[in-house]
C-alpha positions as a printed Julia matrix, in Angstrom:
294×3 Matrix{Float64}:
  -7.01  -35.54  69.97
 -11.05  -35.37  70.11
 -13.06  -38.27  70.88
 -14.34  -38.67  67.51
 -10.25  -38.61  66.19
  -9.89  -41.39  68.86
 -12.85  -43.25  68.75
 -11.73  -43.91  64.31
  -8.3   -44.41  65.57
  -9.49  -47.34  67.67
 -12.08  -48.43  65.11
  -9.24  -48.89  62.91
  -6.88  -50.41  65.32
  -9.84  -52.98  66.3
  -9.98  -53.76  62.61
  -6.36  -54.18  61.6
  -6.41  -56.24  64.67
  -9.52  -58.72  63.61
  -7.6   -58.79  59.96
  -3.99  -59.69  61.72
  -5.61  -62.73  63.75
  -7.9   -63.8   60.87
  -4.89  -64.0   58.72
  -2.24  -65.55  61.76
  -5.23  -67.99  62.06
  -5.1   -69.03  58.42
  -1.22  -69.87  57.59
  -2.06  -73.17  55.34
  -4.21  -70.74  53.42
  -1.55  -68.16  52.84
   0.76  -71.03  51.83
  -1.22  -71.95  49.53
  -1.29  -68.41  48.0
   2.25  -68.1   48.27
   2.66  -71.37  46.01
   0.58  -69.93  43.57
   1.92  -66.52  43.39
   5.52  -68.7   43.36
   3.87  -70.4   40.46
   2.71  -67.38  38.42
   6.15  -66.12  38.47
   7.74  -68.5   37.31
   5.38  -68.66  34.55
   5.28  -65.17  33.61
   9.21  -64.77  33.62
  10.26  -68.52  31.84
  11.53  -66.73  29.0
  13.95  -64.87  31.38
  15.09  -67.39  34.08
  15.06  -70.87  31.83
  18.51  -71.56  30.94
  17.58  -72.73  27.35
  15.0   -72.87  24.5
  13.2   -76.2   25.42
  12.96  -77.02  21.5
  16.76  -77.18  21.44
  19.12  -79.15  21.56
  22.18  -78.24  23.98
  23.2   -81.29  25.49
  23.92  -84.94  24.96
  21.03  -87.49  25.4
  20.01  -88.59  28.94
  22.64  -86.98  30.14
  23.01  -86.19  34.19
  22.4   -83.51  36.37
  25.34  -80.94  36.46
  25.99  -77.83  36.67
  24.68  -76.94  33.16
  22.22  -78.78  33.21
  20.46  -78.46  36.84
  18.25  -81.77  35.84
  19.76  -83.62  33.38
  18.7   -83.96  29.52
  16.21  -85.97  27.92
  17.01  -88.55  25.25
  17.56  -86.09  22.28
  19.58  -83.53  24.38
  17.43  -80.78  25.55
  17.47  -79.22  28.77
  14.37  -80.81  31.02
  14.88  -77.49  33.5
  13.43  -75.28  30.77
  10.8   -77.98  29.41
   9.91  -77.72  33.73
   9.8   -74.12  33.62
   8.36  -73.69  30.45
   5.87  -76.32  31.07
   4.56  -74.16  34.31
   3.08  -71.55  31.68
   0.89  -73.87  29.75
  -0.31  -76.33  32.52
  -1.55  -73.05  34.88
  -3.0   -71.84  31.82
  -5.11  -74.86  31.02
  -6.08  -74.91  34.51
  -7.34  -71.75  34.78
  -9.45  -71.72  31.21
 -10.95  -75.36  31.83
 -11.64  -74.01  35.67
 -13.13  -70.43  34.33
 -15.21  -72.78  31.19
 -16.67  -75.53  33.9
 -17.18  -73.11  36.56
 -18.88  -70.37  33.98
 -21.05  -72.94  32.75
 -22.26  -74.92  36.16
 -22.91  -71.11  37.35
 -25.45  -70.26  34.29
 -27.09  -73.39  34.54
 -27.66  -73.66  38.31
 -28.76  -70.06  38.46
 -31.44  -70.79  36.21
 -32.6   -74.04  37.06
 -32.74  -72.23  40.85
 -34.74  -69.49  39.98
 -37.26  -71.08  37.28
 -37.74  -74.48  39.24
 -40.44  -76.69  37.83
 -39.97  -78.66  34.57
 -36.91  -76.07  33.91
 -34.96  -77.46  37.26
 -35.61  -80.94  36.42
 -34.58  -81.05  32.66
 -31.12  -79.3   33.67
 -30.72  -81.36  36.68
 -31.43  -84.82  35.34
 -28.62  -83.51  32.19
 -26.62  -82.85  34.75
 -27.3   -86.26  36.76
 -26.76  -87.83  33.66
 -22.96  -86.65  33.22
 -22.36  -87.26  36.99
 -23.18  -90.68  36.93
 -20.93  -91.61  34.24
 -17.89  -92.74  34.92
 -15.06  -89.71  34.44
 -12.08  -91.06  33.35
 -13.31  -93.51  30.82
 -15.68  -90.66  29.45
 -13.01  -88.27  29.33
 -10.42  -90.58  27.86
 -13.56  -91.15  25.1
 -13.63  -87.47  24.36
 -10.18  -87.1   24.38
  -9.46  -89.84  22.07
 -12.53  -88.44  19.58
 -11.72  -84.8   19.45
  -7.85  -85.63  18.76
  -5.11  -84.53  20.86
  -4.88  -80.55  21.44
  -4.46  -78.85  24.25
  -7.91  -76.33  23.2
  -9.83  -79.61  22.73
  -8.87  -80.89  26.32
  -9.79  -77.43  27.79
 -13.62  -77.68  26.34
 -13.91  -81.32  27.29
 -12.68  -81.01  30.84
 -15.52  -78.01  30.9
 -18.17  -79.79  29.58
 -17.66  -82.55  31.72
 -17.0   -80.64  35.11
 -19.64  -78.69  35.19
 -22.2   -80.41  36.72
 -20.64  -80.04  40.26
 -20.75  -76.42  40.32
 -24.21  -76.46  38.9
 -25.41  -78.25  41.9
 -24.2   -75.96  44.26
 -25.22  -72.74  42.9
 -28.81  -74.17  42.42
 -29.16  -74.75  46.01
 -27.89  -71.36  46.65
 -30.36  -70.08  43.87
 -33.51  -71.52  45.42
 -33.38  -69.89  48.96
 -32.8   -66.32  47.16
 -35.76  -66.87  44.73
 -38.52  -66.33  47.55
 -35.91  -63.07  49.11
 -38.25  -59.97  49.51
 -35.96  -58.29  47.44
 -36.05  -60.54  44.25
 -40.52  -59.97  44.9
 -39.78  -56.25  44.99
 -38.59  -56.57  42.18
 -40.51  -58.8   40.03
 -43.6   -56.41  41.3
 -41.8   -53.67  39.91
 -41.59  -55.29  35.93
 -38.32  -56.64  35.89
 -37.69  -59.74  33.85
 -36.29  -62.68  34.5
 -33.26  -61.92  32.78
 -32.38  -59.1   34.86
 -33.42  -60.55  38.08
 -31.08  -63.57  37.43
 -27.9   -61.29  36.36
 -28.63  -58.37  38.92
 -29.9   -60.18  41.92
 -29.15  -63.63  42.0
 -25.84  -64.11  39.89
 -23.54  -61.7   42.39
 -24.82  -63.23  45.09
 -24.09  -67.14  44.13
 -20.87  -65.62  42.79
 -18.54  -66.54  45.9
 -19.87  -70.38  45.23
 -18.62  -69.98  41.71
 -15.01  -68.66  42.94
 -14.65  -71.28  45.58
 -15.13  -73.79  43.03
 -12.6   -72.26  40.57
  -9.83  -73.4   42.77
 -11.15  -76.63  43.21
 -11.75  -77.26  39.67
  -8.23  -75.84  38.44
  -6.49  -77.73  41.24
  -8.58  -80.97  39.76
  -7.87  -79.96  35.87
  -4.22  -79.54  36.23
  -4.09  -83.74  37.07
  -6.4   -84.26  34.66
  -4.34  -82.74  32.18
  -1.32  -84.52  33.28
  -3.37  -87.9   33.11
  -4.64  -87.61  29.76
  -1.33  -86.34  28.4
   0.8   -89.3   30.29
  -1.82  -91.56  28.35
  -0.77  -90.05  25.16
  -4.47  -88.19  24.74
  -2.84  -84.9   24.98
  -1.0   -82.5   22.6
   2.42  -83.87  22.78
   3.83  -80.6   21.04
   2.87  -78.48  23.76
   5.18  -78.13  26.91
   3.38  -79.41  30.05
   4.2   -81.55  32.55
   2.14  -84.06  31.24
   3.65  -84.28  28.21
   6.93  -84.19  30.08
   5.55  -87.83  31.84
   4.64  -88.62  28.22
   8.21  -88.65  26.61
   9.61  -89.93  29.34
   7.98  -93.47  29.6
   7.67  -93.27  25.82
  11.52  -92.82  25.33
  12.55  -95.26  28.1
  13.39  -92.95  31.08
  11.59  -95.37  32.96
  14.32  -98.31  31.97
  17.2   -96.34  33.15
  18.01  -93.73  36.06
  17.36  -90.66  33.81
  12.9   -90.94  35.57
  15.22  -89.62  38.28
  15.65  -86.34  36.78
  12.67  -86.11  34.03
   9.9   -88.2   35.98
  10.04  -87.08  39.76
  10.18  -83.11  38.99
   7.06  -82.68  36.89
   5.4   -84.7   39.23
   6.5   -82.85  42.09
   5.71  -79.76  40.25
   2.0   -81.2   39.73
   2.09  -82.19  43.48
   2.68  -78.64  44.83
   0.45  -76.99  42.31
  -2.78  -79.02  43.3
  -1.55  -78.63  46.99
  -1.55  -74.55  46.65
  -4.72  -74.37  44.74
  -6.33  -76.69  47.8
  -4.95  -74.34  50.76
  -5.82  -71.31  48.73
  -9.14  -73.1   48.33
  -9.16  -73.42  52.66
  -8.49  -69.25  52.77
 -11.07  -68.49  49.67
 -13.41  -70.26  51.81
 -13.02  -68.79  54.96
 -13.17  -64.79  53.29
 -16.23  -65.54  51.46
 -18.14  -67.92  54.08
 -19.19  -65.59  56.65
 -19.87  -68.9   58.72
 -16.67  -70.18  58.83
 -15.59  -66.7   59.42
 -17.2   -66.76  62.81
 -15.92  -69.9   63.76
Protein backbone atom coordinates (compact mmCIF):
# COMPACT_ATOMS: atom_id res chain seq x y z
CA UNK A 1 0.00 0.00 0.00
CA UNK A 2 1.19 3.50 -0.74
CA UNK A 3 1.51 6.22 1.85
CA UNK A 4 -1.48 8.06 0.35
CA UNK A 5 -3.75 5.01 0.56
CA UNK A 6 -2.67 4.32 4.14
CA UNK A 7 -3.38 7.93 5.07
CA UNK A 8 -6.80 7.78 3.36
CA UNK A 9 -7.67 4.54 5.16
CA UNK A 10 -6.61 6.03 8.49
CA UNK A 11 -8.71 9.14 7.82
CA UNK A 12 -11.77 7.04 6.98
CA UNK A 13 -11.29 4.97 10.12
CA UNK A 14 -10.92 8.14 12.18
CA UNK A 15 -14.13 9.60 10.75
CA UNK A 16 -15.97 6.32 11.35
CA UNK A 17 -14.69 6.24 14.91
CA UNK A 18 -15.80 9.80 15.59
CA UNK A 19 -19.23 9.06 14.11
CA UNK A 20 -19.60 5.94 16.25
CA UNK A 21 -18.50 7.84 19.35
CA UNK A 22 -20.92 10.65 18.56
CA UNK A 23 -23.87 8.28 18.16
CA UNK A 24 -22.91 6.17 21.18
CA UNK A 25 -22.95 9.28 23.35
CA UNK A 26 -26.46 10.14 22.19
CA UNK A 27 -28.39 6.96 22.79
CA UNK A 28 -31.37 8.92 24.04
CA UNK A 29 -31.69 10.66 20.68
CA UNK A 30 -31.41 7.38 18.81
CA UNK A 31 -34.08 5.93 21.06
CA UNK A 32 -36.35 8.82 20.12
CA UNK A 33 -35.69 8.24 16.42
CA UNK A 34 -36.53 4.55 16.89
CA UNK A 35 -39.86 5.50 18.49
CA UNK A 36 -40.73 7.85 15.64
CA UNK A 37 -39.70 5.30 13.01
CA UNK A 38 -41.92 2.69 14.66
CA UNK A 39 -44.88 5.07 14.78
CA UNK A 40 -44.42 6.06 11.15
CA UNK A 41 -44.29 2.39 10.19
CA UNK A 42 -47.52 1.73 12.10
CA UNK A 43 -49.19 4.68 10.37
CA UNK A 44 -48.14 3.50 6.90
CA UNK A 45 -49.07 -0.14 7.49
CA UNK A 46 -52.28 0.57 9.43
CA UNK A 47 -54.63 -1.12 6.91
CA UNK A 48 -52.45 -4.23 7.01
CA UNK A 49 -51.70 -4.62 10.72
CA UNK A 50 -55.06 -3.45 12.10
CA UNK A 51 -57.19 -6.52 12.88
CA UNK A 52 -60.48 -4.85 11.88
CA UNK A 53 -61.96 -1.84 10.19
CA UNK A 54 -62.26 0.72 13.02
CA UNK A 55 -65.65 1.89 11.73
CA UNK A 56 -67.25 -1.56 11.70
CA UNK A 57 -68.90 -3.24 14.66
CA UNK A 58 -67.02 -6.45 15.37
CA UNK A 59 -68.00 -7.35 18.95
CA UNK A 60 -70.27 -6.69 21.88
CA UNK A 61 -70.39 -3.26 23.54
CA UNK A 62 -67.77 -2.67 26.26
CA UNK A 63 -66.22 -6.06 25.62
CA UNK A 64 -63.15 -6.68 27.79
CA UNK A 65 -59.76 -7.42 26.19
CA UNK A 66 -59.58 -10.88 24.69
CA UNK A 67 -57.77 -12.81 22.00
CA UNK A 68 -60.22 -11.52 19.39
CA UNK A 69 -60.03 -7.93 20.69
CA UNK A 70 -56.69 -7.30 22.49
CA UNK A 71 -57.84 -3.87 23.71
CA UNK A 72 -61.54 -4.66 23.98
CA UNK A 73 -64.34 -2.78 22.26
CA UNK A 74 -66.09 0.56 22.70
CA UNK A 75 -69.74 1.18 23.54
CA UNK A 76 -70.97 0.06 20.11
CA UNK A 77 -68.65 -2.92 19.67
CA UNK A 78 -65.90 -1.39 17.52
CA UNK A 79 -62.37 -2.73 18.02
CA UNK A 80 -60.28 -0.27 20.05
CA UNK A 81 -56.91 -1.62 18.89
CA UNK A 82 -57.88 -0.86 15.31
CA UNK A 83 -58.95 2.64 16.30
CA UNK A 84 -55.63 3.15 18.07
CA UNK A 85 -53.63 1.99 15.05
CA UNK A 86 -55.55 4.11 12.56
CA UNK A 87 -55.41 7.04 14.98
CA UNK A 88 -51.63 7.04 14.59
CA UNK A 89 -52.06 8.23 11.01
CA UNK A 90 -54.12 11.32 11.68
CA UNK A 91 -52.34 12.29 14.91
CA UNK A 92 -48.90 12.21 13.28
CA UNK A 93 -50.21 13.94 10.17
CA UNK A 94 -51.78 16.75 12.21
CA UNK A 95 -48.56 17.20 14.16
CA UNK A 96 -46.36 17.25 11.05
CA UNK A 97 -48.51 19.59 8.93
CA UNK A 98 -49.19 22.05 11.75
CA UNK A 99 -45.48 22.08 12.65
CA UNK A 100 -44.52 22.72 9.02
CA UNK A 101 -46.98 25.62 8.88
CA UNK A 102 -45.88 27.15 12.18
CA UNK A 103 -42.16 26.78 11.47
CA UNK A 104 -42.58 28.00 7.90
CA UNK A 105 -44.42 31.16 8.96
CA UNK A 106 -42.05 31.75 11.87
CA UNK A 107 -38.92 31.28 9.73
CA UNK A 108 -40.19 33.64 7.03
CA UNK A 109 -41.18 36.33 9.53
CA UNK A 110 -37.92 35.93 11.46
CA UNK A 111 -35.73 36.27 8.35
CA UNK A 112 -37.61 39.34 7.13
CA UNK A 113 -37.54 41.03 10.54
CA UNK A 114 -33.88 40.22 11.16
CA UNK A 115 -32.72 41.31 7.72
CA UNK A 116 -34.57 44.61 7.38
CA UNK A 117 -34.61 45.65 11.04
CA UNK A 118 -35.96 49.07 11.88
CA UNK A 119 -39.68 49.68 11.45
CA UNK A 120 -40.30 46.34 9.72
CA UNK A 121 -38.69 44.50 12.61
CA UNK A 122 -40.67 46.45 15.20
CA UNK A 123 -44.02 45.84 13.51
CA UNK A 124 -43.45 42.11 13.02
CA UNK A 125 -42.10 41.57 16.53
CA UNK A 126 -44.97 43.51 18.12
CA UNK A 127 -47.40 41.24 16.29
CA UNK A 128 -45.46 38.23 17.55
CA UNK A 129 -45.46 39.64 21.09
CA UNK A 130 -49.21 40.18 20.88
CA UNK A 131 -49.75 36.51 20.05
CA UNK A 132 -47.31 35.36 22.72
CA UNK A 133 -48.87 37.31 25.59
CA UNK A 134 -52.34 35.91 24.94
CA UNK A 135 -53.37 32.98 27.16
CA UNK A 136 -52.56 30.06 24.90
CA UNK A 137 -55.15 27.44 25.77
CA UNK A 138 -58.13 29.85 26.05
CA UNK A 139 -57.10 31.40 22.72
CA UNK A 140 -56.96 27.98 21.10
CA UNK A 141 -60.36 27.04 22.52
CA UNK A 142 -61.99 30.26 21.28
CA UNK A 143 -60.49 29.96 17.79
CA UNK A 144 -61.34 26.26 17.50
CA UNK A 145 -64.92 26.91 18.64
CA UNK A 146 -65.25 29.78 16.16
CA UNK A 147 -63.75 27.88 13.19
CA UNK A 148 -65.72 24.71 13.81
CA UNK A 149 -64.73 21.08 14.44
CA UNK A 150 -62.40 20.11 11.61
CA UNK A 151 -58.90 18.65 11.38
CA UNK A 152 -57.97 21.21 8.72
CA UNK A 153 -59.18 24.10 10.89
CA UNK A 154 -57.26 22.69 13.84
CA UNK A 155 -54.03 22.54 11.82
CA UNK A 156 -54.46 26.12 10.60
CA UNK A 157 -55.22 27.43 14.07
CA UNK A 158 -52.21 25.73 15.65
CA UNK A 159 -49.92 27.05 12.91
CA UNK A 160 -51.24 30.62 13.29
CA UNK A 161 -50.82 30.57 17.08
CA UNK A 162 -47.49 28.76 17.37
CA UNK A 163 -45.27 30.66 14.87
CA UNK A 164 -43.93 33.49 17.12
CA UNK A 165 -41.53 31.21 19.03
CA UNK A 166 -39.75 30.23 15.83
CA UNK A 167 -39.87 33.79 14.51
CA UNK A 168 -37.99 35.23 17.49
CA UNK A 169 -35.29 32.54 17.36
CA UNK A 170 -34.74 32.89 13.61
CA UNK A 171 -34.77 36.69 13.85
CA UNK A 172 -31.83 36.65 16.25
CA UNK A 173 -29.84 34.49 13.86
CA UNK A 174 -30.75 36.63 10.85
CA UNK A 175 -29.65 39.81 12.65
CA UNK A 176 -26.17 38.36 13.17
CA UNK A 177 -25.93 37.25 9.54
CA UNK A 178 -27.04 40.45 7.83
CA UNK A 179 -23.77 42.23 8.75
CA UNK A 180 -21.52 39.45 7.48
CA UNK A 181 -19.13 40.13 4.63
CA UNK A 182 -20.80 37.80 2.13
CA UNK A 183 -24.10 39.66 2.58
CA UNK A 184 -22.39 43.03 1.99
CA UNK A 185 -20.65 41.58 -1.06
CA UNK A 186 -23.92 40.27 -2.50
CA UNK A 187 -25.56 43.62 -1.88
CA UNK A 188 -22.64 45.42 -3.54
CA UNK A 189 -22.97 43.20 -6.61
CA UNK A 190 -26.58 44.29 -7.00
CA UNK A 191 -28.40 41.30 -5.51
CA UNK A 192 -31.96 42.09 -4.49
CA UNK A 193 -33.20 41.80 -0.93
CA UNK A 194 -35.33 38.80 -1.87
CA UNK A 195 -32.35 37.03 -3.41
CA UNK A 196 -30.12 37.74 -0.41
CA UNK A 197 -32.72 36.44 2.02
CA UNK A 198 -33.58 33.34 -0.01
CA UNK A 199 -30.05 32.48 -1.17
CA UNK A 200 -27.96 33.35 1.88
CA UNK A 201 -29.98 33.97 5.04
CA UNK A 202 -32.68 31.33 4.75
CA UNK A 203 -30.32 28.32 4.27
CA UNK A 204 -28.23 29.41 7.28
CA UNK A 205 -31.28 29.75 9.52
CA UNK A 206 -32.88 26.51 8.33
CA UNK A 207 -31.21 24.34 11.02
CA UNK A 208 -32.94 26.42 13.71
CA UNK A 209 -36.24 25.83 11.95
CA UNK A 210 -35.65 22.08 11.79
CA UNK A 211 -34.97 21.93 15.52
CA UNK A 212 -38.13 23.92 16.17
CA UNK A 213 -40.12 21.60 13.91
CA UNK A 214 -39.51 18.63 16.20
CA UNK A 215 -40.54 20.61 19.26
CA UNK A 216 -43.66 22.10 17.65
CA UNK A 217 -44.76 18.71 16.28
CA UNK A 218 -44.68 17.22 19.78
CA UNK A 219 -46.64 20.12 21.23
CA UNK A 220 -49.14 19.99 18.38
CA UNK A 221 -50.02 16.36 19.10
CA UNK A 222 -50.70 17.30 22.72
CA UNK A 223 -52.78 20.30 21.68
CA UNK A 224 -54.83 18.25 19.20
CA UNK A 225 -55.54 15.64 21.86
CA UNK A 226 -56.51 18.31 24.40
CA UNK A 227 -58.87 20.13 22.05
CA UNK A 228 -60.39 16.88 20.78
CA UNK A 229 -60.95 15.73 24.35
CA UNK A 230 -62.84 19.00 24.97
CA UNK A 231 -65.02 18.32 21.92
CA UNK A 232 -63.38 20.98 19.72
CA UNK A 233 -61.80 18.54 17.27
CA UNK A 234 -63.38 16.60 14.45
CA UNK A 235 -65.40 13.81 16.13
CA UNK A 236 -65.46 11.81 12.89
CA UNK A 237 -61.67 11.72 12.52
CA UNK A 238 -59.74 8.74 13.84
CA UNK A 239 -57.29 10.36 16.27
CA UNK A 240 -56.07 9.55 19.75
CA UNK A 241 -57.77 12.70 20.99
CA UNK A 242 -61.12 11.68 19.53
CA UNK A 243 -60.79 8.29 21.27
CA UNK A 244 -60.44 10.11 24.59
CA UNK A 245 -63.40 12.35 23.75
CA UNK A 246 -65.74 9.47 22.94
CA UNK A 247 -64.54 7.58 26.01
CA UNK A 248 -65.64 10.38 28.34
CA UNK A 249 -68.77 11.15 26.31
CA UNK A 250 -69.99 7.56 26.37
CA UNK A 251 -69.38 6.77 30.01
CA UNK A 252 -66.12 4.85 29.90
CA UNK A 253 -65.07 6.47 33.17
CA UNK A 254 -68.15 5.07 34.90
CA UNK A 255 -67.08 1.45 34.43
CA UNK A 256 -63.90 -0.53 34.05
CA UNK A 257 -63.71 0.04 30.29
CA UNK A 258 -61.53 3.13 30.85
CA UNK A 259 -58.64 0.73 31.41
CA UNK A 260 -58.60 -0.34 27.75
CA UNK A 261 -60.31 2.69 26.19
CA UNK A 262 -58.53 5.63 27.86
CA UNK A 263 -55.12 4.31 28.93
CA UNK A 264 -53.82 3.10 25.49
CA UNK A 265 -54.33 6.40 23.60
CA UNK A 266 -52.97 8.31 26.60
CA UNK A 267 -49.84 6.16 26.55
CA UNK A 268 -49.57 6.54 22.77
CA UNK A 269 -49.64 10.34 23.09
CA UNK A 270 -47.03 10.26 25.85
CA UNK A 271 -44.70 7.92 23.96
CA UNK A 272 -44.99 10.03 20.80
CA UNK A 273 -44.13 13.25 22.64
CA UNK A 274 -41.15 11.51 24.27
CA UNK A 275 -39.99 10.28 20.86
CA UNK A 276 -40.12 13.78 19.35
CA UNK A 277 -38.39 15.28 22.38
CA UNK A 278 -35.54 12.77 22.42
CA UNK A 279 -35.11 13.05 18.65
CA UNK A 280 -34.93 16.82 19.10
CA UNK A 281 -31.94 16.42 21.41
CA UNK A 282 -30.06 14.51 18.72
CA UNK A 283 -31.07 16.99 16.03
CA UNK A 284 -29.81 19.92 18.10
CA UNK A 285 -26.48 18.16 18.59
CA UNK A 286 -26.16 17.51 14.86
CA UNK A 287 -27.07 21.06 13.83
CA UNK A 288 -25.28 23.03 16.55
CA UNK A 289 -21.46 22.77 16.33
CA UNK A 290 -21.07 24.09 19.88
CA UNK A 291 -23.10 21.20 21.32
CA UNK A 292 -21.24 18.75 19.08
CA UNK A 293 -17.86 19.86 20.43
CA UNK A 294 -19.08 19.48 24.00
